Each structure stands twice: as structure tokens, then as C-alpha cells.
ZAMARGU-4260 file (C-alpha; in steps of 0.2 Angstrom, whole numbers, plus 5000, padded with zeros to 4 digits):
<rodrens>
0) 4905/5058/5004 | 4887/5053/5006 | 4884/5035/5011 | 4868/5028/5016 | 4877/5015/5027
5) 4886/5028/5038 | 4885/5022/5057 | 4880/5005/5052 | 4894/4998/5041 | 4910/4995/5050
10) 4922/5002/5036 | 4919/5020/5041 | 4919/5024/5059 | 4923/5043/5059 | 4909/5052/5049
15) 4900/5065/5059 | 4903/5082/5052 | 4909/5075/5036 | 4927/5073/5029 | 4935/5089/5035
20) 4929/5087/5053 | 4936/5069/5054 | 4952/5075/5046 | 4954/5089/5059 | 4951/5076/5073
25) 4965/5065/5066 | 4977/5080/5064 | 4974/5085/5082 | 4977/5068/5089 | 4993/5066/5080
30) 4999/5083/5084 | 4998/5079/5102 | 5006/5062/5100 | 5021/5069/5091 | 5023/5086/5102
35) 5038/5078/5112 | 5048/5076/5095 | 5042/5090/5084 | 5032/5107/5088 | 5032/5115/5071
40) 5017/5113/5059 | 5014/5096/5052 | 5011/5096/5033 | 4994/5089/5029 | 4991/5080/5013
45) 4972/5077/5010 | 4963/5063/5001 | 4948/5065/4989 | 4932/5064/5000 | 4925/5049/4990
50) 4930/5036/4977 | 4948/5036/4984 | 4951/5017/4987 | 4959/5008/4972 | 4958/4991/4981
55) 4944/4984/4992 | 4937/4968/4999 | 4919/4962/5001 | 4910/4947/5008 | 4897/4939/4996
60) 4881/4935/5006 | 4868/4922/5000 | 4850/4924/5004 | 4842/4908/5000 | 4846/4901/4982
65) 4840/4916/4973 | 4850/4931/4978 | 4867/4936/4982 | 4874/4953/4989 | 4890/4962/4994
70) 4892/4963/5013 | 4903/4971/5026 | 4905/4969/5044 | 4893/4979/5055 | 4900/4993/5065
75) 4892/4986/5081 | 4900/4969/5077 | 4883/4961/5076 | 4884/4951/5060 | 4885/4958/5043
80) 4877/4972/5033 | 4871/4969/5015 | 4876/4984/5004 | 4872/4989/4986 | 4886/5001/4984
85) 4901/5008/4992 | 4907/5026/4988 | 4924/5023/4996 | 4930/5013/4981 | 4936/5020/4964
90) 4924/5026/4951 | 4928/5011/4940 | 4925/4998/4955 | 4909/5008/4960 | 4902/5006/4942
95) 4907/4988/4940 | 4901/4981/4957 | 4882/4979/4952 | 4886/4973/4934 | 4898/4960/4941
100) 4885/4953/4954 | 4872/4952/4940 | 4883/4943/4928 | 4889/4931/4942 | 4871/4926/4946
105) 4865/4925/4928 | 4879/4913/4923 | 4877/4903/4939 | 4895/4904/4945 | 4889/4909/4963
110) 4889/4892/4971 | 4900/4893/4987 | 4906/4910/4982 | 4910/4919/4998 | 4921/4934/4993
115) 4926/4947/4980 | 4942/4957/4981 | 4944/4972/4969 | 4960/4980/4963 | 4960/4995/4951
120) 4971/5007/4942 | 4968/5026/4939 | 4965/5022/4921 | 4950/5010/4925 | 4959/4993/4923
125) 4952/4981/4936 | 4957/4964/4943 | 4943/4955/4953 | 4947/4940/4964 | 4932/4928/4967
130) 4935/4918/4982 | 4927/4900/4983 | 4924/4886/4995 | 4925/4873/4981 | 4936/4867/4967
135) 4935/4877/4951 | 4933/4867/4935 | 4935/4870/4916 | 4917/4875/4915 | 4919/4888/4928
140) 4934/4895/4918 | 4925/4895/4902 | 4910/4904/4909 | 4921/4917/4918 | 4931/4921/4903
145) 4914/4926/4895 | 4911/4937/4909 | 4928/4945/4909 | 4926/4949/4890 | 4909/4956/4893
150) 4914/4968/4907 | 4932/4972/4901 | 4940/4966/4917 | 4953/4953/4923 | 4947/4939/4935
155) 4956/4928/4947 | 4947/4912/4954 | 4954/4907/4971 | 4950/4892/4981 | 4960/4881/4993
160) 4977/4878/4984 | 4970/4884/4968 | 4972/4900/4958 | 4964/4902/4940 | 4970/4917/4930
165) 4958/4924/4917 | 4968/4935/4906 | 4981/4942/4919 | 4983/4945/4938 | 4989/4963/4938
170) 4984/4981/4933 | 4996/4994/4928 | 4996/5010/4938 | 5003/5026/4932 | 5008/5038/4945
175) 5012/5057/4942 | 5024/5065/4954 | 5032/5082/4952 | 5030/5081/4933 | 5037/5064/4931
180) 5027/5048/4926 | 5030/5031/4935 | 5023/5015/4929 | 5019/5000/4941 | 5012/4983/4939
185) 5000/4980/4954 | 4998/4961/4957 | 4983/4954/4964 | 4984/4948/4982 | 5000/4958/4985
190) 5002/4974/4995 | 4999/4991/4986 | 4995/5008/4992 | 4976/5009/4993 | 4974/5028/4989
195) 4983/5032/4973 | 4981/5051/4974 | 4988/5052/4992 | 5002/5040/4987 | 5007/5052/4974
200) 5008/5066/4987 | 5018/5054/4999 | 5031/5050/4986 | 5032/5069/4981 | 5035/5073/4999
205) 5048/5060/5001 | 5058/5066/4986 | 5057/5084/4992 | 5064/5078/5009 | 5079/5071/5000
210) 5082/5083/4987 | 5097/5091/4995 | 5107/5075/4998 | 5121/5067/4988 | 5129/5050/4987
215) 5118/5034/4988 | 5102/5029/4996 | 5098/5013/5006 | 5080/5008/5008 | 5073/4995/5020
220) 5056/4987/5017 | 5055/4992/4999 | 5040/4981/4994 | 5037/4982/4975 | 5047/4998/4973
225) 5034/5011/4976 | 5047/5024/4983 | 5063/5015/4976 | 5060/5019/4958 | 5056/5037/4960
230) 5071/5039/4971 | 5082/5031/4958 | 5080/5047/4948 | 5088/5057/4962 | 5103/5046/4968
235) 5118/5039/4960 | 5113/5021/4966 | 5100/5014/4977 | 5102/4998/4987 | 5085/4991/4993
240) 5080/4976/5004 | 5064/4967/5006 | 5060/4950/5013 | 5045/4945/5002 | 5051/4936/4986
245) 5035/4941/4977 | 5038/4959/4981 | 5056/4958/4975 | 5051/4950/4959 | 5038/4964/4956
250) 5050/4977/4961 | 5062/4971/4947 | 5048/4971/4934 | 5043/4988/4939 | 5062/4994/4937
255) 5061/4988/4919 | 5045/4996/4916 | 5053/5013/4921 | 5069/5010/4912 | 5079/5012/4928
260) 5095/5003/4930 | 5104/5010/4946 | 5094/5000/4959 | 5100/4984/4967 | 5086/4974/4975
265) 5090/4961/4988 | 5079/4949/4996 | 5084/4949/5014 | 5077/4952/5031 | 5084/4968/5039
270) 5094/4958/5052 | 5103/4948/5038 | 5106/4964/5029 | 5115/4972/5043 | 5126/4956/5046
275) 5131/4957/5027 | 5134/4975/5028 | 5145/4973/5043 | 5154/4958/5036 | 5148/4947/5050
280) 5141/4934/5038 | 5142/4931/5019 | 5126/4929/5010 | 5125/4921/4992 | 5111/4934/4988
285) 5124/4948/4990 | 5137/4940/4979 | 5134/4952/4965 | 5134/4968/4976 | 5150/4977/4980
290) 5145/4985/4996 | 5161/4995/4997 | 5156/5004/4981 | 5141/5013/4990 | 5143/5029/4998
295) 5127/5029/5009 | 5122/5045/5018 | 5103/5043/5018 | 5091/5029/5023 | 5073/5027/5019
300) 5061/5015/5029 | 5043/5011/5027 | 5040/4997/5039 | 5024/4987/5043 | 5012/4992/5056
305) 5024/4984/5070 | 5037/4997/5066 | 5055/4994/5068 | 5064/4985/5082 | 5077/4992/5093
310) 5091/4984/5083 | 5085/4992/5066 | 5083/5009/5074 | 5101/5008/5080 | 5106/5003/5062
315) 5096/5017/5054 | 5104/5029/5066 | 5121/5027/5058 | 5116/5038/5043 | 5115/5057/5041
320) 5097/5057/5035 | 5083/5046/5039 | 5066/5047/5030 | 5053/5036/5039 | 5035/5033/5032
325) 5024/5025/5045 | 5006/5018/5044 | 5005/5017/5062 | 5008/5033/5072 | 5009/5023/5089
330) 5024/5013/5084 | 5032/5028/5075 | 5031/5037/5091 | 5039/5023/5100 | 5053/5022/5087
335) 5056/5041/5088 | 5061/5038/5106 | 5076/5029/5100 | 5080/5039/5084 | 5079/5056/5092
340) 5094/5051/5104 | 5105/5053/5089 | 5094/5063/5076 | 5083/5078/5076 | 5066/5079/5068
345) 5065/5093/5055 | 5049/5089/5046 | 5033/5079/5048 | 5019/5076/5037 | 5002/5067/5039
350) 4995/5058/5023 | 4976/5054/5024 | 4977/5037/5016 | 4962/5031/5026 | 4947/5044/5027
355) 4933/5041/5039 | 4944/5031/5051 | 4957/5035/5064 | 4971/5028/5054 | 4984/5040/5047
360) 5000/5038/5037 | 5015/5049/5044 | 5031/5055/5036 | 5046/5060/5046 | 5063/5068/5041
365) 5077/5067/5053 | 5095/5073/5052 | 5110/5068/5063 | 5113/5079/5078 | 5130/5088/5077
</rodrens>
């Protein structure tokens, strides 16, 4: 990726030698970190070297009353850098950025505008969230509807306590995994995987890791069903938990989009779910689920950056097969200290979701020791 802001913009901090050099550095760091648990080759799944981000956030910077710019934090943390383009973002977002800024200024809707967040699909659908320090009135809405029609996009206006939707607040992504097609509604301001092509590879690896199992699957931290729905094609039944109400609602919508009917989504914290599973407490949210009808041998977890706590690791250790996807190698290594007391790591993968940074997504497959 050629970027005129390398070394100045804080978004990309590993850029010397290009994409391959940064990736090699990332691989070596993680190979060393996980050597106590796994000494075979770590499978590597690369990202495109540019136009890989399907979601991105920019500041809007005002210079006097006449001009506005996109801006990012500087790498030296000394203020902001005004930018005209960003080759990280998807081709659709890249093309839209200057057109949108020009339309915003032309139509005079830039007053107290301080941010623009972009969400795109692989087919080029885009939702843009415009963030304001003022109340948005009917005039703003009428003007912004005209811009949305002109540019062929969806727009969300946000200010304190206010969300104004122009057309719709989601894009529909189509993922292609191992010859299958999966459809997902990605909702503005909710978590989605930022790198669609690496996400497809990640789902493919997880499916392959569970291909020789039978019975049912339990998933913790299921989000909007990114993994759950593909898993449903491989298992008799899937039981999936997530604490976020909006994510659970999105997951149920995505289940319908894919004509899947063998998933039970439950809005519950992991601690509550363990209590329900063990009969310690009765939860109304579980009233329609017959826990005794599940034969669970495999568990899939994709926790937040903080990883899993000790109690959740102990719970996961009950099952024969554990698939762990982690966005934080440090907390994954911490959790493996506990999980490898009962399980053996038989496969690891590195997914380069975040090129030109030190961040990596890791995948681990563990099986119970005999």
C-alpha cells in the first residue's frame, strides 16, 4: 500500500519494508509468544495490502469558515493530521470520501459537524454516520436526503440523544466461505469484523477445525452471528449466547436472512448461562430452551480483547473440543495457561485483520487430553 501519510498518521505504525515485512514481524512475535503451547507451524491468513477496511472513523476538521477536512490523530500524538484520502478503506469508501465532503460543504450542513464514520459492504453499499455537536432539525434531514440520493448512500445523523436515519441504518454483506454464501445485515454503530476478506478466511478455518465433530455446538460471545450461522450448517443444533441485546436482535435477523432454523440465541452473560446450564438458577430467558436435549461436545468462543476470566476458562474446559478466536494474543496466551491444563493445542492460525499495526487475530483449536 502506498500512502503519503506513512510515518505521520497514527493509523498505520508498522510500514517500513511494506506489507510483507510488517506481516513477518507480526508472525515472529506471535510464534515466540505461543511457543510454550504450540511448536508446529502457525497457519497464516493474509489480508489484501490496501483497501481492506470495510469500516472506518474520521474526525472532521474545520479551518476557518470556508473549508473542512478529514483528520486522523498524528503518530507522534501531537494533534491531528489533515488527510485527503486513506488507502486503508474499501474502494467504495475511498471513492466516496471526497464526494461526500464536497456535498456537505456545498449544502452547508457542516456546522458543528465533528466526525464521519463509514460502513461498507463488499458490493459497495455504504452507511455514513455524521456526528454533530448540535440538534438536527427537519431542514438538515431534507438536505441530507438529497445528498444520500445524489451519492447513492445511506446516512445517519447523530447528536446527543438523537439518531436520524436517512433510508436505512445497515448494509447487507455477502460472505463467501468454502463455496457457500452467507448474508448478514451489518448495523451502523455495532460491532462487525473490519476486514471482510480475512473474515471469510477466519470463518473457513473455524469450520474446518470443527469438521470432524458430531453432536451440538455451544458458542459464547456470539455477537450478530458471524460464526454462528455458518456453524449451523455443520451441527444438529447450535446454542449461542451474547450479552448485547442489539447484537442478539441482529443475530436473529441474520438467521432469517440465511434460512437457518437450528440456532437458539440467548441474551445472557456467560456467568448467568453457566448457572442456568448447571441448574443453579432458573432464568425466564431460557424458558423455551430444553437444555437436556443438547448433546454438546464442542464449544466456540470469540471473547472481547479482555479475553475470558478464570471461571469461563474452567467452564470451557468441560468440552472435548474448544475453538478460540482472539483479537488479543496477550490475553489468549494468559487463558491458554489455564486451558492447556486439561486440553492440548493441535492447531493455531494467525489472521491479519489489521495490516500495518502490531494487532493480530489468532485462532486456536484444543482437544481434551486423554
